[in-house]
N, C-alpha and C positions, 0 to 999 in steps of 0.2 A: 521648879516645883519641887527639884530633889534641895534645894533648901528651903523653901518651906516646910519640910518635911521633916528636915535635920532640926529644924528652930522648934516643930513642933514635940520634940520629944524632950524637949525641957520645961521645967512645972511649971506652969503658964495660968492664969487667971480665967474663968469661965469667958467675960468677955472677951479676952485675948483668943481663946477658943473657941469661941464663935466667930468672931472677924474672920478667923483664920479658917473658919468651915467656908462661911461668906466667899472668902479670893480666891481660894480652892475651886468653889462651886461655879464662878464664875469665869476664873483661867481654862477648867473644864468645858465649860459651855466655847468659852472662845475659839478654844481649839476643836473643840466636836463643828461649831458653825464654817473654822476655816478648813473643817475638813470634808466636810460637805462641801464647802462650795468647790474645793480641790477636786474632788471626786465628781461633781456637774460638769467641771471646765476641761476635767481628764473624757469623762463621757463624749461628751462633746467634741473637743479633740479627736477623739477615737472614731467618732460617727461623721468625722467630716473625711478622716484618714481612709475610711472603710469605702466612703463614697467617690472619691478621687481612684479609691483604687477601682470598684467596679467602674466607674469610667475610663480610666486607661484600657481594664480589659476588655472593656467594649470594643475601646480604639484598637487594641490590638488583636483584636477575633475578625472587627471588620476591615485589619491591614492583609488579614490572613488568607480572608474571601478573596482579598483582589489580587493577593500572589499565588493563590491555587489559580484563578480564573488567567491571570498573565501568564503562570505556570502552563494552563493548558491551550493559551492559544498559540503561546509559543514551540509548541506542542505541535500542534496543526501546522502550524507556518514551518515546523522543520519535518513534516512530511512532505508538504505539498512543495518545498526546498529540493526535497530529496529527491519523490517524482519528478519535477523540472530537471534537476542535475541529468535522470536515469535517461527523459524523455534527451536531451542534449548529448546526452555522450553515446546513445543511439542513433542518431540522425549525425553526428558528427562522426561514426564509427559508417553509415551509411555513405557520407559524401567521401572519405577516404577509400571505401571501396570502389575496385573496378567498375566498371562497366558492364554488362552482359549481354552479349550476343542477341538478338533478334534470330528466330528459327521458324522453319515451317516441316510439323510430322509429314513422315513420307510414308513411312508404315511401322505397323508394332510388332516387333519378336517373339518378345514373350511378355509378362507383365514389367519386367525388370530393364528387358533393353527395347531400343529405340530406336528408330534408322531415322533422322534428320538432316534437313537441307539447311544450311547458315544462309546469311542475307548475303555474304561472297559467295553462293554460288556453288560450296563440294559437298556431298551429303557425308554422311559420319555414323556410325556404329556406337550410340550414347546407352548410357542410362540413367535413369531417374531421379525426382529426389523419391525417399521413400515415406513424404508426408503429400505426393501427389497419388490421389485415386488411381487405380489402374484403369477401371471404367472411364475416364475421361481422358485418355490417351486414344485419341483416335487420329487418321490421317485425315491431312487440314489442316488441325488445328494449329492455331501459334504458341510458340511457348519463348523462351528466358533460357538460353547454355552458358553456363562458365566459363571465363575465358580460358583457363584453362584447361579444365576435362575434359570441358563441354558437355557437361551433365545435364540435364534439365533442371532446372530450379523451381522456374512456375510456369501455367498454362496462363495466354493469358484472352481475353474477352476477341470477338470477333470484331473486326474494323469494317468500316465502310467509306466512303470516299467522302469527304467536308462536303463536294456538290449534292450527295446524297441526301445528305443531313439537310442540307438548304430546304431540298424538295418539300419537306415537311410544313405542312402547313400550321403555325401553333396559336394562330389567333383566327376567330372563326369569323367567315364571311357576314355582313349585317343583313345581306341580300335572304328573302326568304319566297315562297313559292307567292306569296302573296302581294309579290314586287314584278311577277310576271304575268303580261295579259296577254290573251290568244292562243295559249299553250295548253288546256289545259288535257286534250289525250294526249298530248306529249310527257306532261307531268304525271298521268296515269301511269305512264308505260314504263317512265324512269324510276319511277315509288317501287312500280313492282318488282323492276328485272335490278337494284337494287338494295334500295330502302328494306323491303321486306324480307327478304331470304337473311338479313341480317337483324331483323326485329322480333320475324318468328320463324325462325328456321323448321318449329314444328309441323309446319300448315304440308313444306315441301315433303316431310316424311311419311307423312300421313297419308299423301296420295301417292307418293313413288318416285316422283322425279326428282333432277337435279336441279336448284335453282340457277338460271341463266348466270355465265361467271364474266358474258361485259356486253356495253350497250356501245353504239357509235353511234354520233350527231353528226349530222352532216346537213349543208343548206347554203344559203348566200348568204356573205358577212352581212355582219347585225343584225339577224330574227334570232340570236339570245341563247348562245349555244353553250358562251361561257357562262350567260347570267344564271342557266341552269344548271351549270353544273356549281356554281356558286351559292345556288339554291341548296343543292344536296348535301352539300360542305355542312352547311348552317342546319339543316334540318337533321341530322345524323348525329350521333353520339362515336362512329367508326374514328381512327385517325384518316386522315386524307391529305395524301401528296399529292402536287403538282407540279408537270412538266411538261415544257416546250420540248416540239419532238424535235429542231434544229439543238439542241441541247444536249442529246444526246450520240451526238455525230463529237466524234470527237478528232483531233490531230495525230494519234499515232495509232499505229494498226494495232486491234484486238482494246484501245482502251473504251473504244464504246460500249463494245461488246461487256468489257467486266464492268463497266459502270449500270449497264440494265442487268448486268446477272445480282450488282448489290443491291439494285434498288426492289427486285421484288425478292431479295434474301429480307431486307428492312422488311419490306411492307409486310412478309411473312412472320416476322418476329414481333411484328406489332400486331397482327390482325385481331380484332377486324379493321381490315383499311381499303379504302378507298383509291386507285392511283387513276390521276385525269391525265391522262396525255392530248395537249393543244395544241392544234397544225400537226396532226401524226402524219400529213404526208408527206413532210418534209424528211420522214426517215422511212414512211410505209409506202414509198413511191414502188412503180412494180418493174420486177428484174428484169434488165435487160441484158445485153452484152456490155458486160465493161471496157471500158477501154481506159479510164485512167486510175491512176491508185487510189483517189479520194470517191467513184464510184464503189470499186468492191469492195473500200470498208465501209462504205452507207449500206452497201448486202448485208455485210459482216455483223452490222450493229441489227439490222432488220432479221436475221435470222435469227441472234439471240433473241429477241423481244419475240420471236413467235415461239420459241420454243421456252418463254418463261414464262407467256399467256396460257400454251396447251402444249406441254413438254411432256416429258415422263413421269417429272415430280409434280405431285401435286398438291396446290400453291395455295389451299386454303381459302378461309372467310376474305377471300382479296379481292376485291371488285374493283375491274378495268373501264373508264369511261373515257372515249377517244371522241376527239373534233374535230373536223375538217371542212373545209371549201369546197376540196377536189375529190371527192371521193371517187370517180372516173378514173383517177391517172393510180389509186390504192391500188397494191396487189392484192390480186385470188387469192391468197395464203390466208392470207390477214381478213379478208372479208365474209372466210365461212366459219358455218357456226363453231361454234368452241370456243371461240377465242371472242367473236363477237355473235351472240347468241341475238341479239336483237340492234337492229338499224333503224334508228329513228330519223324520218326527214325533219327536219325545221325551215319550213315552205316560209316565203313571204305571207304578212295577214294579210289576212280580206278585209271587208268591213267589217262587217263584227270583230275582228280582233284588233284593226287599228282602232275601234271603237274603246275596245278593253285595256289597248296600249297607251291610250292620250288619258284616260282614265286614271289608271297608274303613276303616269308621269304629273297630272295635273292633282295629284291630290295635296300635294305641301304648295299649291300655287293661290293666290289670291286674285278670283278672276271672277266677270263679271254676271250677275243671275243672266243675261242676253245670250251668253256664248252658249251655241248649241254644236257642242262636239261629233254628233252624230255627220254634219255640215263638214267638217273640217274631217273627217273620217273618207267620206265620199271624194273627199279632191286630192287626197293623197293617194291616191291610188298609184300603185308599184314603189309604196314608200316603205323601208324593213323600221324595225323600231327602233334603231340609231337614230334613222331621219325622224322619227317622230318624237323623238327625245331632244334632237337638233333645233326642231320647229317652234316645241315649246319652251326652247329658251331664249330666240330667239323674241319670239311673243314677247316674251317678259323684259327681252331690251328694250323693245317698241316701246314699251310702257313706262318704260324708266328713261327713256328719251324726251317723251313727251310730258313726265311728271306727273302721269296719272294714279291714283289707286290700285287699280284693277287692271285689268289685260279685258279688253274687249273684242269683239268676233272680229274687227278692222286687224288688230291687230298680228289675231293667227291667220287671215288673209294673207297681210303683208309677210307675215311668218315664213309664210308657203312658197310664197312667190320669190324672194330671197334666196332659200333654201335650193330651190329649183336652179336658179342664175348659177349662186357657187357651183353646181354640181356642174352643170354643162359649163363653166370657165376649164375645167380642171380635165374636161375628158379631151382626147385627142381631135385637134380640129376646131376648138372650140371657140370662143369669142380671144380667152383669155391665154399665158401661157403658164407652162407650172415652175419651169425656171425661168431666171432671168440669162 
């Protein structure tokens, strides 16, 4: 371009000047086109670069969010691990710390000084921890003592014998009052004495009388005393504790009385509670001149039972149901009102009672339409509920043996005869012997 301009300074003809002008115009046009092309390419390159930078920016932002999320997660994990480390350190310190001595508070001198008896036996005047409420320091409470200073570290809850915990009925029995036949009057009496005070105590408050404290069921074996107690346990919402009289008799002196005391304490703590003492004659027989240490221990247990049933302290909503086959040998102090306010006899069923029991036992059986249960009830004079249940079972066995789909009248008659013969063989002087 500079050469062309230098050449243009020299004198030229108009044609040359025109050609020169045309040449310069084309060169300028080409340079402008080149500049436009370069500009377009530069714009494309810049747009591509800006797009790449924006994409990279988005990637960096996403990475930043991920890093921040990871940071928060790591901080959370750090806090959790630090908490777990502190917990493990605390457990390690507790494991390394010496064990505490179990003691019993004997007397409270003042809010800061207490007389305790350690498990080894001797008594000490010690101080209590400031973290313990002074009102909770009561004689008889269990506590833990420091090995060196014997200071009270903490108070322990009341403890009961493992056998007492086993007496509490966890699963309610499936039997109900509909499964008991021929004892309508007895069911009404036990419901009035046990269920009604627990469910509607306002009725007794309105009249001004105290509800019955206990019920004694007595009668021949197999008449439904235990079944009646099971129905009470099923129908009531109270805690139910079952104990056999022989379980209260222990080997060592004072163990039986302690077991009875803890039984009533636990029942009072879980009130409303029903205590069912089966075969109460094992511990409640009449007191006589004891010749052996075992007899004296049984009498000590009985005296603790009498004190628990109607002693100096009110036992609250704790009802007692006793059952025995031998009411004639029970101690008179056990039978007086205040301990057993109602004594309910469970007799052998009459004809109507046996018919009602047979209807209960045959509800789930497949019997023929021709079976007349009233005839079966008349033929079972003197039988109890357990005998009638055995007769129904044997009648079913006869039907199975003959491969019949239902039980007919002949099966019941054969079952009555079989049960009678089996019972006679078991009696002394019978046709058979009980032991080889």
